[in-house]
Structure formats: C-alpha cells, structure tokens
SEDRENKOL-575373 format. One record per residue (C-alpha): residue number from 1; residue in three letters; chain; y, x, z. Coordinates in Angstrom, 3 decimals. Each point is the difference from the previous one (the first is absolute). Layout:
BEGIN
num, residu, chaine, c2, c1, c3
NUM, ALA, A, Y, X, Z
...
//
This chain:
BEGIN
num, residu, chaine, c2, c1, c3
1, MET, A, 0.010, -0.013, 0.023
2, GLN, A, 3.419, 1.344, -0.958
3, TYR, A, 2.957, -0.480, 2.324
4, MET, A, 3.727, 0.304, -0.322
5, THR, A, 2.713, -0.058, 2.637
6, GLY, A, 3.570, -1.126, -0.480
7, LYS, A, 2.910, -1.608, 1.633
8, GLU, A, 1.403, -3.489, -0.475
9, ASP, A, 2.581, -2.009, 1.970
10, ASP, A, 0.151, 2.708, 2.668
11, LEU, A, -3.733, -0.159, 0.549
12, PHE, A, -2.683, 2.313, -1.296
13, TYR, A, -3.175, -1.260, -1.642
14, ILE, A, -3.385, 1.225, -1.091
15, GLU, A, -1.578, -1.503, -3.138
16, ASN, A, -3.491, -0.077, -1.470
17, GLU, A, -0.966, -0.010, -3.700
18, THR, A, 0.191, -3.786, -0.166
19, ARG, A, 3.555, 0.170, 1.337
20, GLN, A, -0.734, -1.552, 3.364
21, ARG, A, 2.478, 1.314, 2.523
22, LEU, A, 0.163, 0.637, 3.701
23, TYR, A, 3.521, 0.362, 1.348
24, TYR, A, 0.760, 2.115, 3.035
25, ARG, A, 2.665, 1.764, 2.038
26, PHE, A, -0.612, 3.549, 1.136
27, THR, A, 2.172, 2.065, 2.352
28, PRO, A, -0.939, 3.619, 0.697
29, ALA, A, 0.322, 1.292, 3.557
30, ALA, A, 3.526, 0.855, 0.971
31, LEU, A, -1.160, 2.943, 2.170
32, ILE, A, -2.620, 2.506, -0.930
33, SER, A, -2.461, 1.348, 2.612
34, ASN, A, -3.629, 0.986, 0.198
35, PHE, A, -0.929, -3.670, 0.334
36, VAL, A, 1.351, -2.058, -2.865
37, PRO, A, -2.335, -2.930, -0.455
38, LEU, A, 0.026, -2.926, -2.382
39, ILE, A, 0.223, -3.578, 1.386
40, VAL, A, -0.923, -2.823, -2.395
41, ILE, A, 1.395, -3.368, 1.083
42, LEU, A, -1.718, -3.080, -1.483
43, HIS, A, 1.734, -3.308, 0.496
44, ASP, A, -1.412, -3.490, 0.590
45, GLN, A, 1.354, -3.117, -1.680
46, ASP, A, 2.893, -0.272, 2.389
47, GLY, A, 0.216, 3.570, 1.284
48, ARG, A, 2.536, 1.476, -2.475
49, GLY, A, 2.512, 1.319, 2.483
50, ALA, A, -1.248, 3.623, -0.161
51, PHE, A, 0.752, 0.613, -3.710
52, ASN, A, 2.958, 2.285, 0.888
53, PHE, A, -1.612, 1.776, 2.885
54, GLU, A, 0.658, 3.745, 0.294
55, TYR, A, -1.072, 2.283, 2.819
56, LYS, A, 0.952, 3.653, 0.570
57, MET, A, -3.131, 2.185, -0.396
58, TRP, A, -2.138, -2.533, -1.822
59, ASN, A, -0.430, -0.543, -3.711
60, VAL, A, 0.248, -3.782, -0.318
61, LEU, A, -1.679, -1.985, -2.835
62, THR, A, 0.591, -3.728, -0.209
63, PRO, A, -1.827, -1.703, -2.911
64, ILE, A, 1.433, -3.411, -1.030
65, HIS, A, -2.402, -2.710, -0.873
66, GLU, A, 1.736, -2.942, -1.740
67, LYS, A, -3.068, -2.328, -0.082
68, ASP, A, -0.641, -1.459, 3.407
69, GLU, A, -3.389, -1.293, -0.924
70, ALA, A, -1.216, 3.535, -0.525
71, VAL, A, 1.806, 1.641, 2.854
72, SER, A, -3.269, 1.296, 1.534
73, TRP, A, 0.655, 2.975, -2.328
74, LEU, A, -3.387, -0.389, -1.600
75, GLY, A, 0.602, -2.326, -2.960
76, THR, A, -0.930, -3.464, -1.129
77, ASN, A, -2.529, -1.610, -2.370
78, GLY, A, -1.817, 3.295, -0.541
79, ASP, A, 3.168, 1.883, -1.077
80, LEU, A, 0.203, 3.019, 2.269
81, ALA, A, 3.033, 1.635, -1.617
82, ILE, A, 2.064, -0.144, 3.188
83, LYS, A, -2.751, 1.792, 1.935
84, GLU, A, -0.364, 2.682, -2.675
85, LEU, A, 3.749, 0.475, -0.505
86, LEU, A, 0.615, 0.352, 3.750
87, GLN, A, -2.815, 2.488, 0.415
88, GLU, A, 1.371, 2.097, -2.835
89, LEU, A, 3.484, -0.184, 1.519
90, ILE, A, -1.106, 1.106, 3.458
91, ASP, A, -2.026, 2.837, -1.515
92, ARG, A, 2.958, 1.192, -2.095
93, ILE, A, 2.514, 0.017, 2.820
94, ALA, A, -2.390, 1.651, 2.453
95, GLN, A, -0.710, 2.801, -2.433
96, GLU, A, 3.627, 0.463, -0.973
97, TYR, A, 1.216, 0.187, 3.604
98, GLU, A, -3.122, 1.853, 1.196
99, CYS, A, -0.967, -2.565, 2.687
100, GLU, A, -3.483, -0.860, -1.082
101, GLU, A, -1.255, 0.583, 3.573
102, HIS, A, 2.761, -2.104, 1.470
103, ILE, A, -0.103, -3.443, -1.609
104, TYR, A, 0.624, -3.021, 2.193
105, LEU, A, 0.208, -3.706, -0.755
106, TYR, A, 1.654, -2.930, 1.772
107, GLY, A, -0.252, -3.731, -0.589
108, SER, A, -0.455, -3.400, 1.520
109, GLY, A, -1.808, -3.204, -1.116
110, ARG, A, -1.112, 0.479, -3.616
111, GLY, A, 2.086, 3.143, -0.032
112, GLY, A, -2.257, 1.133, 2.860
113, TYR, A, -3.053, -0.673, -2.168
114, GLY, A, 1.610, 2.124, -2.762
115, ALA, A, 0.845, 2.772, 2.397
116, MET, A, -3.551, 0.171, 1.201
117, LEU, A, -1.471, -0.217, -3.499
118, HIS, A, 2.265, 2.735, -1.403
119, GLY, A, -0.272, 2.093, 3.131
120, ILE, A, -3.757, 0.146, -0.535
121, LEU, A, 0.304, 0.624, -3.706
122, SER, A, 2.629, 2.732, 0.300
123, LYS, A, -1.807, 1.617, 3.012
124, ALA, A, 3.076, -0.442, 2.122
125, HIS, A, 0.314, 1.637, 3.401
126, SER, A, 1.006, -3.262, 1.796
127, VAL, A, 0.653, -3.617, -0.711
128, TYR, A, 2.087, -2.195, 2.349
129, VAL, A, -0.314, -3.791, -0.518
130, ARG, A, 1.057, -3.212, 1.678
131, SER, A, -1.926, -3.249, -0.325
132, PRO, A, -1.842, 1.153, -3.163
133, PHE, A, -2.253, -2.020, -2.220
134, MET, A, -3.340, 1.596, -0.359
135, GLN, A, -0.839, -1.482, -3.378
136, ALA, A, 2.097, -0.898, -3.021
137, ASP, A, -0.261, -3.730, -0.849
138, GLN, A, -2.488, -0.917, -2.718
139, THR, A, -0.614, 3.638, -1.016
140, ALA, A, -3.630, 1.039, -0.127
141, GLY, A, -0.841, 3.181, 1.860
142, SER, A, 3.414, 0.099, 1.762
143, ASP, A, -1.367, -0.030, 3.553
144, LEU, A, 1.289, 3.299, 1.585
145, LYS, A, -3.283, 0.445, 1.890
146, SER, A, -1.761, 0.561, -3.314
147, LEU, A, 2.027, 3.247, -0.581
148, LEU, A, -1.159, 1.588, 3.246
149, ASN, A, -2.853, 2.507, 0.288
150, ALA, A, -1.098, 2.980, 2.104
151, GLN, A, 0.565, 2.686, -2.621
152, GLY, A, 3.555, -0.601, -1.168
153, SER, A, 3.369, 1.193, 1.285
154, PHE, A, 1.860, -2.919, 1.657
155, PRO, A, 3.449, -0.489, 1.574
156, ILE, A, 0.647, -0.623, 3.659
157, PHE, A, 0.691, -3.774, 0.140
158, TYR, A, 2.686, -1.171, 2.373
159, LEU, A, -0.790, -3.658, 0.064
160, CYS, A, 2.207, -2.648, 1.614
161, ARG, A, -1.997, -3.195, 0.041
162, ASP, A, 1.294, -3.530, -0.579
163, SER, A, -0.283, -2.923, 2.419
164, ASP, A, -1.490, -2.134, -2.769
165, ASP, A, -3.703, -0.563, 0.740
166, GLN, A, -1.219, 0.661, -3.523
167, LYS, A, 1.987, 3.288, -0.309
168, LYS, A, -1.203, 0.996, 3.438
169, ARG, A, -3.646, -0.439, -0.970
170, GLU, A, 0.499, 1.903, -3.267
171, ALA, A, 1.718, 2.822, 1.814
172, GLU, A, -2.769, 0.229, 2.585
173, ALA, A, -2.607, 0.134, -2.723
174, PHE, A, 1.968, 2.835, -1.749
175, ILE, A, 0.356, 1.907, 3.302
176, GLN, A, -3.767, -0.352, 0.662
177, ALA, A, -0.801, 1.279, -3.507
178, CYS, A, 2.261, 2.975, 0.470
179, GLY, A, -1.729, 0.797, 3.304
180, GLN, A, -3.355, 0.089, -1.768
181, PHE, A, 1.294, 2.615, -2.353
182, GLY, A, 2.022, 2.056, 2.537
183, ILE, A, 3.355, -0.989, -1.568
184, GLN, A, 2.888, 0.023, 2.457
185, VAL, A, 1.787, -3.259, 0.817
186, ARG, A, 2.877, -0.232, 2.515
187, THR, A, 1.033, -3.391, 1.297
188, ASP, A, 2.021, 1.199, 3.012
189, LEU, A, 3.225, 1.145, -1.767
190, CYS, A, 1.522, -3.270, -1.106
191, ASP, A, 3.445, -0.066, 1.582
192, SER, A, 2.480, -1.742, -2.335
193, THR, A, 3.686, -0.755, -0.385
194, GLU, A, -0.163, -3.819, -0.320
195, GLY, A, 1.497, -1.260, -3.257
196, ASP, A, 1.434, 3.370, -1.191
197, GLU, A, -2.221, 1.632, -2.565
198, LEU, A, 2.182, 3.075, -0.497
199, GLU, A, 0.068, 0.811, 3.733
200, ASP, A, -3.703, -0.652, 0.178
201, LEU, A, -0.655, 2.532, -2.757
202, LYS, A, 2.081, 2.576, 1.804
203, LYS, A, -1.996, -0.535, 3.154
204, VAL, A, -3.309, 0.324, -1.898
205, LEU, A, 1.062, 3.208, -1.730
206, ASN, A, 1.228, 1.480, 3.289
207, MET, A, -3.349, -0.905, 1.557
208, LEU, A, -1.919, 1.712, -2.817
209, GLU, A, 2.111, 3.128, 0.363
210, LYS, A, -0.557, 0.098, 3.769
211, MET, A, -3.766, -0.397, -0.540
212, GLY, A, 0.163, 3.231, -1.970
213, THR, A, -1.470, -1.579, -3.102
//
C-alpha cells in the first residue's frame, strides 16, 4: 500500500492508494530530553476537547475521525482503512522521532477500545483508558481478548472501569484473560479531573512520567 502525507485546512492527513484519508494534528515535544515519548489520543463520539492538546516533553498525535459510527478506530462493514492508516501513521511518527520504545495511547469509551487495539498492534509501552468498550459493535473478530497471547509483547494497561454492568463484566473478562497470559493491568490509578479532559490528560501524563515509564 502506498501512502502520502500532506496538509489541508491546518490539519495534516495520511492517504492510501484509494484516496481514503485520515486527518490528524501532531505537535512535537517543546522540550527535548532523554525521555521524549509519543502519546496518541483517540477520541470518542463526544470527546473532542483534546484536539489542540500540547504537552512539554511529549510528542502529541491526535487523529481526527469524522465518522462517529466508526469511531472505534477499527473500521466498518469490513473496511479497515482507518485501522491501517492509523497504524502506518503511528509507525512513521515513532520512527521519525525515534520513540519506538515509548509509544503510549489514551482514550475513553469507543476511543478507549481504539487505544487498546492500536496499543496492542503498535506494541506500545502503555495504554491508559477510561470506560472502554472491549469489542467494536458488529465487527467480527473485534473482541480485544482474541488478540492476547503468552508469546507477544503487550502494553501495560491502565484500565479505569465503568459503572455500567455490561462494561464492568467485559472489563473483568479482559483483566482475567490478561492474567492468564502474564500481561500487566493496573486498575488502581484512576484519579480524574471531573469534566475537564485537558486537565485529565495532564494528570495522566504526569503519572506516567512519575512511574518511570
């Protein structure tokens, strides 16, 4: 597959050979140190307040998905272009900014599903999610548990569970599956800034820095 990158309307985009595009915003770290990771922020249907987020020593990638029905960052109706384009984008930026060992993802709801999915696929260091879905609606093979195994390299999952009974059951099943394969899941670091996504992101990144990740 051939890809191009360009800029349009103050946003960048990556495009495949069928001219399907994924738009995104990318801000390199303002300060350079020995630890300059990449944070990929994946929005849910109504979680678009972080599009202009920037944060000192972090490279910040915010993909922009315009189709709410496919905001799980996988795709719909068998069309996996979004999944493929986002994986290519993460790989390109990680290589260019030499942070392949320091890839992190953040998301909530369906964006949380996308963060977990792409965290696994990109072999990220850590994934921090709030109230995530564990399976994309009506998409065969999209259950995240099916991607786990004992041989692969997996992120540390920081998982903040939802009060919804169905989501709680799905989260517990995922945590149990991770335990069977020795994959780390943390559920004890879920402090939040109620209603303020930008402040919440800052707290999460500060926590990750303090954890020495």
